VOVO-524482 format. One record per residue (C-alpha): residue number from 1; residue in one letter; x, y, z. Coordinates in Angstrom, 3 decimals. Layout:
BEGIN
{k=NUM	r=A	u=X	v=Y	w=Z}
...
// end
This chain:
BEGIN
{k=1	r=M	u=0.000	v=0.000	w=0.000}
{k=2	r=P	u=1.434	v=3.434	w=-0.918}
{k=3	r=D	u=2.645	v=5.492	w=2.030}
{k=4	r=L	u=0.356	v=8.444	w=1.358}
{k=5	r=A	u=0.691	v=9.744	w=4.905}
{k=6	r=G	u=4.482	v=9.780	w=4.641}
{k=7	r=V	u=4.446	v=11.645	w=1.332}
{k=8	r=A	u=1.863	v=14.081	w=2.694}
{k=9	r=R	u=4.098	v=14.823	w=5.690}
{k=10	r=L	u=7.043	v=15.511	w=3.405}
{k=11	r=I	u=5.110	v=17.837	w=1.116}
{k=12	r=G	u=3.261	v=19.457	w=4.015}
{k=13	r=D	u=6.377	v=20.944	w=5.578}
{k=14	r=P	u=6.393	v=24.670	w=4.582}
{k=15	r=A	u=10.097	v=24.764	w=3.671}
{k=16	r=R	u=9.912	v=21.585	w=1.577}
{k=17	r=A	u=6.710	v=22.824	w=-0.067}
{k=18	r=R	u=8.494	v=26.018	w=-1.128}
{k=19	r=M	u=11.363	v=23.972	w=-2.558}
{k=20	r=L	u=9.016	v=21.792	w=-4.563}
{k=21	r=T	u=7.093	v=24.814	w=-5.801}
{k=22	r=A	u=10.340	v=26.416	w=-6.993}
{k=23	r=L	u=11.140	v=23.264	w=-8.973}
{k=24	r=M	u=7.756	v=23.404	w=-10.721}
{k=25	r=S	u=9.381	v=25.797	w=-13.190}
{k=26	r=G	u=11.125	v=22.777	w=-14.699}
{k=27	r=K	u=14.566	v=24.217	w=-13.978}
{k=28	r=A	u=17.162	v=22.291	w=-11.977}
{k=29	r=L	u=18.343	v=24.307	w=-8.960}
{k=30	r=T	u=21.268	v=24.028	w=-6.571}
{k=31	r=A	u=20.939	v=23.346	w=-2.861}
{k=32	r=T	u=21.927	v=26.960	w=-2.176}
{k=33	r=E	u=19.221	v=28.280	w=-4.476}
{k=34	r=L	u=16.650	v=26.029	w=-2.853}
{k=35	r=S	u=17.730	v=27.045	w=0.656}
{k=36	r=L	u=17.091	v=30.663	w=-0.344}
{k=37	r=E	u=13.692	v=29.742	w=-1.789}
{k=38	r=A	u=12.782	v=27.975	w=1.441}
{k=39	r=N	u=14.398	v=30.611	w=3.672}
{k=40	r=V	u=16.338	v=28.007	w=5.643}
{k=41	r=S	u=20.007	v=27.420	w=6.435}
{k=42	r=A	u=22.228	v=25.323	w=4.189}
{k=43	r=S	u=22.321	v=22.455	w=6.695}
{k=44	r=T	u=18.535	v=22.456	w=7.078}
{k=45	r=A	u=18.114	v=22.556	w=3.316}
{k=46	r=S	u=20.435	v=19.567	w=2.982}
{k=47	r=S	u=18.280	v=17.583	w=5.403}
{k=48	r=H	u=15.099	v=18.491	w=3.526}
{k=49	r=L	u=16.618	v=17.611	w=0.163}
{k=50	r=S	u=17.809	v=14.249	w=1.464}
{k=51	r=K	u=14.264	v=13.378	w=2.551}
{k=52	r=L	u=12.713	v=14.523	w=-0.720}
{k=53	r=T	u=15.290	v=12.582	w=-2.714}
{k=54	r=G	u=14.725	v=9.460	w=-0.638}
{k=55	r=A	u=10.989	v=9.679	w=-1.310}
{k=56	r=R	u=11.647	v=10.066	w=-5.072}
{k=57	r=L	u=9.967	v=13.439	w=-5.148}
{k=58	r=I	u=13.128	v=15.064	w=-6.471}
{k=59	r=A	u=16.174	v=13.774	w=-8.321}
{k=60	r=I	u=19.831	v=14.828	w=-8.376}
{k=61	r=E	u=21.716	v=15.751	w=-11.525}
{k=62	r=K	u=25.511	v=15.999	w=-11.299}
{k=63	r=Q	u=27.548	v=18.251	w=-13.558}
{k=64	r=G	u=31.205	v=18.183	w=-12.712}
{k=65	r=R	u=31.535	v=19.001	w=-9.027}
{k=66	r=H	u=28.106	v=20.590	w=-8.920}
{k=67	r=R	u=24.828	v=18.996	w=-7.934}
{k=68	r=Y	u=21.452	v=20.173	w=-9.166}
{k=69	r=F	u=17.995	v=19.172	w=-8.011}
{k=70	r=R	u=14.868	v=18.780	w=-10.125}
{k=71	r=L	u=11.460	v=17.177	w=-9.716}
{k=72	r=F	u=11.710	v=13.416	w=-10.054}
{k=73	r=S	u=9.187	v=13.188	w=-12.884}
{k=74	r=A	u=6.306	v=14.832	w=-14.679}
{k=75	r=D	u=3.990	v=12.711	w=-12.520}
{k=76	r=V	u=5.307	v=14.472	w=-9.416}
{k=77	r=A	u=4.772	v=17.853	w=-11.085}
{k=78	r=S	u=1.212	v=16.908	w=-12.027}
{k=79	r=A	u=0.446	v=15.789	w=-8.469}
{k=80	r=L	u=1.793	v=19.057	w=-7.057}
{k=81	r=E	u=-0.254	v=21.103	w=-9.528}
{k=82	r=E	u=-3.399	v=19.252	w=-8.510}
{k=83	r=L	u=-2.610	v=19.685	w=-4.810}
{k=84	r=A	u=-2.276	v=23.409	w=-5.430}
{k=85	r=C	u=-5.737	v=23.290	w=-6.972}
{k=86	r=V	u=-7.126	v=21.599	w=-3.867}
{k=87	r=A	u=-5.389	v=24.167	w=-1.668}
{k=88	r=R	u=-7.125	v=26.964	w=-3.627}
{k=89	r=Q	u=-4.264	v=29.409	w=-3.403}
{k=90	r=P	u=-5.373	v=33.029	w=-2.903}
{k=91	r=R	u=-5.085	v=35.706	w=-5.589}
{k=92	r=T	u=-2.185	v=37.637	w=-4.123}
{k=93	r=G	u=1.044	v=39.122	w=-5.397}
{k=94	r=P	u=1.830	v=41.235	w=-8.475}
{k=95	r=T	u=2.797	v=38.270	w=-10.637}
{k=96	r=D	u=-0.487	v=36.395	w=-10.229}
{k=97	r=P	u=-2.280	v=37.889	w=-13.288}
{k=98	r=A	u=0.581	v=36.801	w=-15.577}
{k=99	r=L	u=0.725	v=33.357	w=-13.985}
{k=100	r=R	u=-2.980	v=32.884	w=-14.541}
{k=101	r=V	u=-2.815	v=33.823	w=-18.221}
{k=102	r=A	u=0.050	v=31.468	w=-19.088}
{k=103	r=R	u=2.737	v=29.697	w=-17.098}
{k=104	r=V	u=5.029	v=26.703	w=-17.200}
{k=105	r=C	u=3.833	v=23.626	w=-15.321}
{k=106	r=Y	u=7.118	v=21.675	w=-15.150}
{k=107	r=D	u=7.502	v=21.264	w=-18.942}
{k=108	r=H	u=4.122	v=22.105	w=-20.446}
{k=109	r=L	u=1.746	v=25.045	w=-20.866}
{k=110	r=A	u=-0.675	v=25.886	w=-18.069}
{k=111	r=G	u=-2.998	v=28.739	w=-17.139}
{k=112	r=E	u=-5.813	v=30.203	w=-19.227}
{k=113	r=R	u=-3.995	v=29.608	w=-22.505}
{k=114	r=G	u=-3.055	v=26.036	w=-21.603}
{k=115	r=V	u=-6.635	v=25.153	w=-20.663}
{k=116	r=W	u=-8.006	v=26.842	w=-23.800}
{k=117	r=M	u=-5.555	v=24.937	w=-26.008}
{k=118	r=Y	u=-6.455	v=21.593	w=-24.428}
{k=119	r=E	u=-10.166	v=22.229	w=-24.924}
{k=120	r=Q	u=-9.616	v=23.216	w=-28.571}
{k=121	r=L	u=-7.632	v=20.045	w=-29.252}
{k=122	r=Q	u=-10.323	v=17.998	w=-27.529}
{k=123	r=T	u=-13.181	v=19.649	w=-29.450}
{k=124	r=R	u=-11.404	v=19.204	w=-32.786}
{k=125	r=K	u=-10.294	v=15.634	w=-31.940}
{k=126	r=L	u=-6.684	v=16.425	w=-32.846}
{k=127	r=F	u=-4.707	v=14.517	w=-30.218}
{k=128	r=D	u=-3.721	v=11.807	w=-32.728}
{k=129	r=D	u=-3.746	v=13.951	w=-35.894}
{k=130	r=E	u=-0.210	v=13.595	w=-37.247}
{k=131	r=K	u=-0.785	v=16.051	w=-40.124}
{k=132	r=F	u=-1.957	v=18.808	w=-37.804}
{k=133	r=F	u=1.048	v=18.504	w=-35.514}
{k=134	r=A	u=3.452	v=18.095	w=-38.451}
{k=135	r=N	u=2.246	v=21.480	w=-39.692}
{k=136	r=F	u=3.150	v=22.819	w=-36.260}
{k=137	r=G	u=6.599	v=21.226	w=-36.418}
{k=138	r=I	u=5.997	v=18.263	w=-34.111}
{k=139	r=D	u=6.632	v=14.620	w=-35.099}
{k=140	r=L	u=3.730	v=12.907	w=-33.389}
{k=141	r=G	u=4.914	v=9.464	w=-34.505}
{k=142	r=A	u=8.257	v=9.919	w=-32.760}
{k=143	r=L	u=6.524	v=10.953	w=-29.541}
{k=144	r=T	u=4.458	v=7.770	w=-29.490}
{k=145	r=H	u=7.666	v=5.744	w=-29.081}
{k=146	r=S	u=8.583	v=7.592	w=-25.888}
{k=147	r=R	u=8.261	v=5.805	w=-22.555}
{k=148	r=R	u=6.290	v=8.790	w=-21.357}
{k=149	r=P	u=2.546	v=8.885	w=-22.125}
{k=150	r=L	u=1.739	v=10.888	w=-25.254}
{k=151	r=T	u=-1.033	v=12.826	w=-23.552}
{k=152	r=R	u=-2.242	v=13.187	w=-20.028}
{k=153	r=T	u=-4.493	v=15.665	w=-18.303}
{k=154	r=C	u=-3.247	v=17.904	w=-15.546}
{k=155	r=L	u=-5.769	v=19.762	w=-13.371}
{k=156	r=D	u=-4.924	v=23.454	w=-13.595}
{k=157	r=W	u=-4.810	v=25.080	w=-10.152}
{k=158	r=S	u=-5.903	v=28.532	w=-11.331}
{k=159	r=E	u=-8.551	v=27.496	w=-13.874}
{k=160	r=R	u=-9.862	v=24.348	w=-12.113}
{k=161	r=R	u=-10.006	v=22.700	w=-15.535}
{k=162	r=H	u=-7.565	v=20.491	w=-17.380}
{k=163	r=H	u=-4.533	v=21.425	w=-19.437}
{k=164	r=L	u=-2.345	v=19.159	w=-21.574}
{k=165	r=G	u=0.626	v=17.307	w=-20.120}
{k=166	r=G	u=2.545	v=14.262	w=-21.341}
{k=167	r=S	u=5.161	v=14.194	w=-24.065}
{k=168	r=L	u=2.827	v=16.054	w=-26.440}
{k=169	r=G	u=2.272	v=18.858	w=-23.935}
{k=170	r=A	u=6.033	v=19.199	w=-23.499}
{k=171	r=A	u=6.598	v=19.220	w=-27.269}
{k=172	r=V	u=3.983	v=21.934	w=-27.775}
{k=173	r=L	u=5.623	v=24.177	w=-25.181}
{k=174	r=D	u=9.058	v=23.583	w=-26.714}
{k=175	r=R	u=7.653	v=24.581	w=-30.108}
{k=176	r=I	u=5.992	v=27.736	w=-28.745}
{k=177	r=L	u=9.329	v=28.812	w=-27.288}
{k=178	r=A	u=11.271	v=27.858	w=-30.439}
{k=179	r=L	u=8.915	v=29.956	w=-32.576}
{k=180	r=R	u=9.360	v=32.824	w=-30.115}
{k=181	r=W	u=5.651	v=33.159	w=-29.667}
{k=182	r=A	u=6.336	v=33.507	w=-25.957}
{k=183	r=K	u=9.224	v=33.749	w=-23.550}
{k=184	r=R	u=9.688	v=32.709	w=-19.950}
{k=185	r=E	u=9.812	v=35.386	w=-17.292}
{k=186	r=L	u=13.072	v=35.446	w=-15.350}
{k=187	r=D	u=12.750	v=33.787	w=-11.919}
{k=188	r=S	u=9.064	v=33.038	w=-12.496}
{k=189	r=R	u=6.851	v=30.357	w=-13.979}
{k=190	r=A	u=5.045	v=33.026	w=-16.007}
{k=191	r=L	u=5.086	v=32.678	w=-19.788}
{k=192	r=V	u=4.604	v=35.957	w=-21.660}
{k=193	r=F	u=3.258	v=35.825	w=-25.218}
{k=194	r=T	u=4.139	v=38.492	w=-27.747}
{k=195	r=A	u=1.241	v=40.107	w=-29.634}
{k=196	r=R	u=2.288	v=38.228	w=-32.776}
{k=197	r=G	u=2.718	v=35.023	w=-30.823}
{k=198	r=A	u=-0.697	v=35.273	w=-29.191}
{k=199	r=D	u=-2.340	v=35.763	w=-32.599}
{k=200	r=A	u=-0.424	v=32.831	w=-34.125}
{k=201	r=F	u=-1.263	v=30.627	w=-31.129}
{k=202	r=R	u=-4.979	v=31.361	w=-31.451}
{k=203	r=A	u=-4.904	v=30.819	w=-35.213}
{k=204	r=M	u=-3.093	v=27.490	w=-34.838}
{k=205	r=F	u=-5.367	v=25.917	w=-32.249}
{k=206	r=S	u=-8.763	v=27.598	w=-32.661}
{k=207	r=A	u=-11.655	v=25.576	w=-34.049}
// end
């Protein structure tokens, strides 16, 4: 039986919750960066990171003498996003409007635009349309050979509706960034679309 209580205790600690939230951007961070995010000492951060690693909530990536931490998997990111939805986070802070319009959820598009895109793809029955995604620059056939599910739903914490995850969701976000339709805000999960990018995005996915 899964140790739900143990995982809940790990995530429920305020410092560890802030660390996990920081990693929702999809970026790998150092222990020092995560200690600053959690507002704890280096030794305390090390203890927290050891527990999160042991529970397979985060993973370690080594580059030379440096160690970086990231979320263990997209499944962990999806679970955290859905927990945030349950928590019903308040509308506070100057960055909230931008986060609600469009943001990165680990490696895919979330927020109003992410939910809208998912619903358009669902309405038009395009999830397995290779021609449509080829026109967008995505090889759907190649994605189907990935170990990761092609599509999965992720409950959006700000919209309370689903957005698109899985390998297809990640590929769509990569393509949006490659086309420079949008760019990531520095030190934020917010994704800011250009006027041209917003128009192209709507034209590409609208029914």
